[in-house]
DRENKE-291786 format. One record per atom (N, C-alpha, C): residue number from 1; atom name; x, y, z. Coordinates in nm, 2 decimals. Layout:
# DRENKE-291786
[node NUM; 'CA'; [X; Y; Z]];
...
//
This chain:
# DRENKE-291786
[node 1; 'N'; [-1.44; 1.43; 0.41]];
[node 1; 'CA'; [-1.39; 1.33; 0.32]];
[node 1; 'C'; [-1.24; 1.31; 0.34]];
[node 2; 'N'; [-1.17; 1.41; 0.36]];
[node 2; 'CA'; [-1.02; 1.40; 0.38]];
[node 2; 'C'; [-1.00; 1.33; 0.51]];
[node 3; 'N'; [-1.08; 1.35; 0.61]];
[node 3; 'CA'; [-1.07; 1.29; 0.74]];
[node 3; 'C'; [-1.09; 1.14; 0.73]];
[node 4; 'N'; [-1.18; 1.10; 0.65]];
[node 4; 'CA'; [-1.21; 0.95; 0.63]];
[node 4; 'C'; [-1.09; 0.89; 0.55]];
[node 5; 'N'; [-1.03; 0.96; 0.46]];
[node 5; 'CA'; [-0.91; 0.91; 0.39]];
[node 5; 'C'; [-0.80; 0.88; 0.49]];
[node 6; 'N'; [-0.78; 0.97; 0.59]];
[node 6; 'CA'; [-0.67; 0.94; 0.69]];
[node 6; 'C'; [-0.71; 0.83; 0.78]];
[node 7; 'N'; [-0.84; 0.82; 0.81]];
[node 7; 'CA'; [-0.88; 0.71; 0.90]];
[node 7; 'C'; [-0.86; 0.58; 0.83]];
[node 8; 'N'; [-0.88; 0.57; 0.70]];
[node 8; 'CA'; [-0.86; 0.45; 0.62]];
[node 8; 'C'; [-0.71; 0.41; 0.62]];
[node 9; 'N'; [-0.63; 0.51; 0.61]];
[node 9; 'CA'; [-0.48; 0.49; 0.61]];
[node 9; 'C'; [-0.44; 0.43; 0.75]];
[node 10; 'N'; [-0.49; 0.50; 0.85]];
[node 10; 'CA'; [-0.46; 0.45; 0.99]];
[node 10; 'C'; [-0.51; 0.30; 1.01]];
[node 11; 'N'; [-0.63; 0.27; 0.96]];
[node 11; 'CA'; [-0.68; 0.14; 0.98]];
[node 11; 'C'; [-0.59; 0.04; 0.90]];
[node 12; 'N'; [-0.55; 0.07; 0.78]];
[node 12; 'CA'; [-0.47; -0.02; 0.70]];
[node 12; 'C'; [-0.33; -0.04; 0.75]];
[node 13; 'N'; [-0.27; 0.07; 0.80]];
[node 13; 'CA'; [-0.13; 0.06; 0.84]];
[node 13; 'C'; [-0.11; 0.05; 0.99]];
[node 14; 'N'; [-0.21; 0.09; 1.07]];
[node 14; 'CA'; [-0.19; 0.08; 1.21]];
[node 14; 'C'; [-0.11; 0.20; 1.27]];
[node 15; 'N'; [-0.08; 0.29; 1.18]];
[node 15; 'CA'; [0.00; 0.41; 1.22]];
[node 15; 'C'; [-0.09; 0.53; 1.23]];
[node 16; 'N'; [-0.07; 0.60; 1.34]];
[node 16; 'CA'; [-0.15; 0.72; 1.37]];
[node 16; 'C'; [-0.10; 0.83; 1.27]];
[node 17; 'N'; [-0.20; 0.90; 1.21]];
[node 17; 'CA'; [-0.17; 1.00; 1.11]];
[node 17; 'C'; [-0.10; 1.12; 1.18]];
[node 18; 'N'; [-0.13; 1.15; 1.30]];
[node 18; 'CA'; [-0.06; 1.26; 1.37]];
[node 18; 'C'; [0.09; 1.23; 1.38]];
[node 19; 'N'; [0.12; 1.10; 1.41]];
[node 19; 'CA'; [0.26; 1.06; 1.41]];
[node 19; 'C'; [0.33; 1.08; 1.28]];
[node 20; 'N'; [0.26; 1.05; 1.17]];
[node 20; 'CA'; [0.31; 1.07; 1.04]];
[node 20; 'C'; [0.34; 1.21; 1.01]];
[node 21; 'N'; [0.24; 1.30; 1.04]];
[node 21; 'CA'; [0.26; 1.44; 1.02]];
[node 21; 'C'; [0.37; 1.50; 1.10]];
[node 22; 'N'; [0.39; 1.46; 1.22]];
[node 22; 'CA'; [0.50; 1.50; 1.31]];
[node 22; 'C'; [0.63; 1.46; 1.24]];
[node 23; 'N'; [0.64; 1.34; 1.19]];
[node 23; 'CA'; [0.76; 1.29; 1.13]];
[node 23; 'C'; [0.79; 1.38; 1.00]];
[node 24; 'N'; [0.69; 1.40; 0.92]];
[node 24; 'CA'; [0.70; 1.48; 0.80]];
[node 24; 'C'; [0.75; 1.62; 0.83]];
[node 25; 'N'; [0.69; 1.68; 0.94]];
[node 25; 'CA'; [0.74; 1.81; 0.98]];
[node 25; 'C'; [0.88; 1.81; 1.02]];
[node 26; 'N'; [0.92; 1.71; 1.09]];
[node 26; 'CA'; [1.06; 1.71; 1.14]];
[node 26; 'C'; [1.16; 1.69; 1.03]];
[node 27; 'N'; [1.12; 1.63; 0.92]];
[node 27; 'CA'; [1.20; 1.60; 0.81]];
[node 27; 'C'; [1.23; 1.73; 0.73]];
[node 28; 'N'; [1.14; 1.82; 0.73]];
[node 28; 'CA'; [1.15; 1.94; 0.65]];
[node 28; 'C'; [1.28; 2.02; 0.67]];
[node 29; 'N'; [1.33; 2.03; 0.79]];
[node 29; 'CA'; [1.45; 2.10; 0.82]];
[node 29; 'C'; [1.56; 2.02; 0.87]];
[node 30; 'N'; [1.55; 1.89; 0.85]];
[node 30; 'CA'; [1.65; 1.79; 0.90]];
[node 30; 'C'; [1.78; 1.80; 0.82]];
[node 31; 'N'; [1.89; 1.79; 0.90]];
[node 31; 'CA'; [2.02; 1.79; 0.83]];
[node 31; 'C'; [2.06; 1.64; 0.80]];
[node 32; 'N'; [2.04; 1.60; 0.68]];
[node 32; 'CA'; [2.07; 1.47; 0.64]];
[node 32; 'C'; [2.22; 1.44; 0.62]];
[node 33; 'N'; [2.30; 1.53; 0.65]];
[node 33; 'CA'; [2.45; 1.51; 0.65]];
[node 33; 'C'; [2.49; 1.48; 0.80]];
[node 34; 'N'; [2.40; 1.49; 0.89]];
[node 34; 'CA'; [2.44; 1.47; 1.03]];
[node 34; 'C'; [2.40; 1.33; 1.08]];
[node 35; 'N'; [2.50; 1.25; 1.11]];
[node 35; 'CA'; [2.47; 1.10; 1.14]];
[node 35; 'C'; [2.37; 1.09; 1.26]];
[node 36; 'N'; [2.38; 1.17; 1.36]];
[node 36; 'CA'; [2.29; 1.16; 1.48]];
[node 36; 'C'; [2.15; 1.18; 1.43]];
[node 37; 'N'; [2.13; 1.28; 1.35]];
[node 37; 'CA'; [1.99; 1.32; 1.30]];
[node 37; 'C'; [1.94; 1.20; 1.22]];
[node 38; 'N'; [2.02; 1.15; 1.13]];
[node 38; 'CA'; [1.98; 1.04; 1.04]];
[node 38; 'C'; [1.94; 0.92; 1.12]];
[node 39; 'N'; [2.02; 0.88; 1.22]];
[node 39; 'CA'; [1.99; 0.77; 1.30]];
[node 39; 'C'; [1.86; 0.79; 1.38]];
[node 40; 'N'; [1.84; 0.91; 1.42]];
[node 40; 'CA'; [1.71; 0.94; 1.49]];
[node 40; 'C'; [1.59; 0.92; 1.40]];
[node 41; 'N'; [1.60; 0.97; 1.28]];
[node 41; 'CA'; [1.49; 0.95; 1.18]];
[node 41; 'C'; [1.47; 0.80; 1.15]];
[node 42; 'N'; [1.57; 0.73; 1.13]];
[node 42; 'CA'; [1.56; 0.59; 1.11]];
[node 42; 'C'; [1.49; 0.52; 1.22]];
[node 43; 'N'; [1.53; 0.55; 1.34]];
[node 43; 'CA'; [1.47; 0.49; 1.46]];
[node 43; 'C'; [1.32; 0.53; 1.47]];
[node 44; 'N'; [1.29; 0.65; 1.44]];
[node 44; 'CA'; [1.15; 0.70; 1.45]];
[node 44; 'C'; [1.06; 0.62; 1.35]];
[node 45; 'N'; [1.11; 0.61; 1.22]];
[node 45; 'CA'; [1.04; 0.54; 1.12]];
[node 45; 'C'; [1.02; 0.40; 1.16]];
[node 46; 'N'; [1.13; 0.34; 1.21]];
[node 46; 'CA'; [1.12; 0.20; 1.26]];
[node 46; 'C'; [1.01; 0.18; 1.36]];
[node 47; 'N'; [1.01; 0.27; 1.46]];
[node 47; 'CA'; [0.91; 0.26; 1.56]];
[node 47; 'C'; [0.77; 0.28; 1.51]];
[node 48; 'N'; [0.75; 0.37; 1.42]];
[node 48; 'CA'; [0.62; 0.40; 1.36]];
[node 48; 'C'; [0.57; 0.27; 1.28]];
[node 49; 'N'; [0.66; 0.21; 1.21]];
[node 49; 'CA'; [0.63; 0.10; 1.12]];
[node 49; 'C'; [0.63; -0.03; 1.20]];
[node 50; 'N'; [0.67; -0.02; 1.33]];
[node 50; 'CA'; [0.68; -0.14; 1.42]];
[node 50; 'C'; [0.76; -0.25; 1.35]];
[node 51; 'N'; [0.87; -0.20; 1.29]];
[node 51; 'CA'; [0.96; -0.30; 1.22]];
[node 51; 'C'; [1.11; -0.27; 1.27]];
[node 52; 'N'; [1.16; -0.35; 1.35]];
[node 52; 'CA'; [1.30; -0.33; 1.39]];
[node 52; 'C'; [1.40; -0.33; 1.28]];
[node 53; 'N'; [1.50; -0.24; 1.29]];
[node 53; 'CA'; [1.61; -0.23; 1.19]];
[node 53; 'C'; [1.73; -0.28; 1.25]];
[node 54; 'N'; [1.79; -0.39; 1.20]];
[node 54; 'CA'; [1.91; -0.45; 1.26]];
[node 54; 'C'; [2.03; -0.34; 1.24]];
[node 55; 'N'; [2.12; -0.35; 1.33]];
[node 55; 'CA'; [2.23; -0.25; 1.34]];
[node 55; 'C'; [2.30; -0.24; 1.20]];
[node 56; 'N'; [2.33; -0.36; 1.14]];
[node 56; 'CA'; [2.40; -0.36; 1.01]];
[node 56; 'C'; [2.32; -0.28; 0.90]];
[node 57; 'N'; [2.19; -0.30; 0.90]];
[node 57; 'CA'; [2.11; -0.23; 0.80]];
[node 57; 'C'; [2.10; -0.08; 0.84]];
[node 58; 'N'; [2.09; -0.05; 0.97]];
[node 58; 'CA'; [2.09; 0.09; 1.01]];
[node 58; 'C'; [2.22; 0.16; 0.96]];
[node 59; 'N'; [2.33; 0.10; 0.98]];
[node 59; 'CA'; [2.46; 0.15; 0.94]];
[node 59; 'C'; [2.46; 0.18; 0.79]];
[node 60; 'N'; [2.41; 0.08; 0.71]];
[node 60; 'CA'; [2.41; 0.09; 0.57]];
[node 60; 'C'; [2.32; 0.21; 0.53]];
[node 61; 'N'; [2.20; 0.22; 0.59]];
[node 61; 'CA'; [2.11; 0.33; 0.56]];
[node 61; 'C'; [2.17; 0.46; 0.59]];
[node 62; 'N'; [2.23; 0.47; 0.71]];
[node 62; 'CA'; [2.29; 0.60; 0.75]];
[node 62; 'C'; [2.39; 0.64; 0.65]];
[node 63; 'N'; [2.48; 0.55; 0.61]];
[node 63; 'CA'; [2.59; 0.59; 0.51]];
[node 63; 'C'; [2.53; 0.63; 0.38]];
[node 64; 'N'; [2.42; 0.56; 0.33]];
[node 64; 'CA'; [2.36; 0.59; 0.21]];
[node 64; 'C'; [2.30; 0.73; 0.21]];
[node 65; 'N'; [2.23; 0.75; 0.32]];
[node 65; 'CA'; [2.16; 0.88; 0.33]];
[node 65; 'C'; [2.26; 1.00; 0.34]];
[node 66; 'N'; [2.36; 0.98; 0.43]];
[node 66; 'CA'; [2.46; 1.09; 0.44]];
[node 66; 'C'; [2.54; 1.11; 0.31]];
[node 67; 'N'; [2.57; 1.01; 0.24]];
[node 67; 'CA'; [2.65; 1.02; 0.12]];
[node 67; 'C'; [2.56; 1.07; 0.00]];
[node 68; 'N'; [2.44; 1.04; 0.00]];
[node 68; 'CA'; [2.35; 1.06; -0.12]];
[node 68; 'C'; [2.22; 1.13; -0.07]];
[node 69; 'N'; [2.23; 1.21; 0.03]];
[node 69; 'CA'; [2.11; 1.28; 0.08]];
[node 69; 'C'; [2.03; 1.37; -0.01]];
[node 70; 'N'; [2.10; 1.42; -0.11]];
[node 70; 'CA'; [2.03; 1.51; -0.20]];
[node 70; 'C'; [1.94; 1.43; -0.29]];
[node 71; 'N'; [1.96; 1.30; -0.30]];
[node 71; 'CA'; [1.87; 1.22; -0.39]];
[node 71; 'C'; [1.77; 1.13; -0.30]];
[node 72; 'N'; [1.77; 1.16; -0.17]];
[node 72; 'CA'; [1.69; 1.08; -0.08]];
[node 72; 'C'; [1.54; 1.10; -0.10]];
[node 73; 'N'; [1.47; 0.99; -0.10]];
[node 73; 'CA'; [1.33; 0.99; -0.10]];
[node 73; 'C'; [1.28; 0.87; -0.01]];
[node 74; 'N'; [1.16; 0.88; 0.04]];
[node 74; 'CA'; [1.10; 0.78; 0.13]];
[node 74; 'C'; [1.09; 0.64; 0.07]];
[node 75; 'N'; [1.07; 0.64; -0.06]];
[node 75; 'CA'; [1.06; 0.50; -0.13]];
[node 75; 'C'; [1.20; 0.43; -0.12]];
[node 76; 'N'; [1.31; 0.51; -0.13]];
[node 76; 'CA'; [1.44; 0.45; -0.12]];
[node 76; 'C'; [1.46; 0.39; 0.01]];
[node 77; 'N'; [1.42; 0.46; 0.12]];
[node 77; 'CA'; [1.44; 0.41; 0.25]];
[node 77; 'C'; [1.35; 0.29; 0.27]];
[node 78; 'N'; [1.23; 0.30; 0.22]];
[node 78; 'CA'; [1.13; 0.18; 0.24]];
[node 78; 'C'; [1.19; 0.06; 0.17]];
[node 79; 'N'; [1.25; 0.07; 0.05]];
[node 79; 'CA'; [1.31; -0.04; -0.02]];
[node 79; 'C'; [1.42; -0.10; 0.06]];
[node 80; 'N'; [1.50; -0.02; 0.13]];
[node 80; 'CA'; [1.61; -0.07; 0.21]];
[node 80; 'C'; [1.56; -0.14; 0.33]];
[node 81; 'N'; [1.45; -0.10; 0.39]];
[node 81; 'CA'; [1.40; -0.16; 0.51]];
[node 81; 'C'; [1.33; -0.29; 0.47]];
[node 82; 'N'; [1.28; -0.31; 0.35]];
[node 82; 'CA'; [1.21; -0.43; 0.31]];
[node 82; 'C'; [1.30; -0.54; 0.26]];
[node 83; 'N'; [1.43; -0.51; 0.25]];
[node 83; 'CA'; [1.52; -0.62; 0.20]];
[node 83; 'C'; [1.54; -0.72; 0.30]];
//
């Protein structure tokens, strides 16, 4: 049943669940105060979502995450990308 759940998510999003799990694992020990790390994460999420992030938005996201990383959640990043 769990496998079917993930297959449904893949079908709806077009994103491979293995890629999502790899991203989630990489976030566990990520240093959200390091600009290079944060830019890499934004790039990876952008690639997975197949949604390019303009340089200006990337810069804004990086600054927001670096300055307020303790309150960071994926919904906040998602909201920034959908503006």
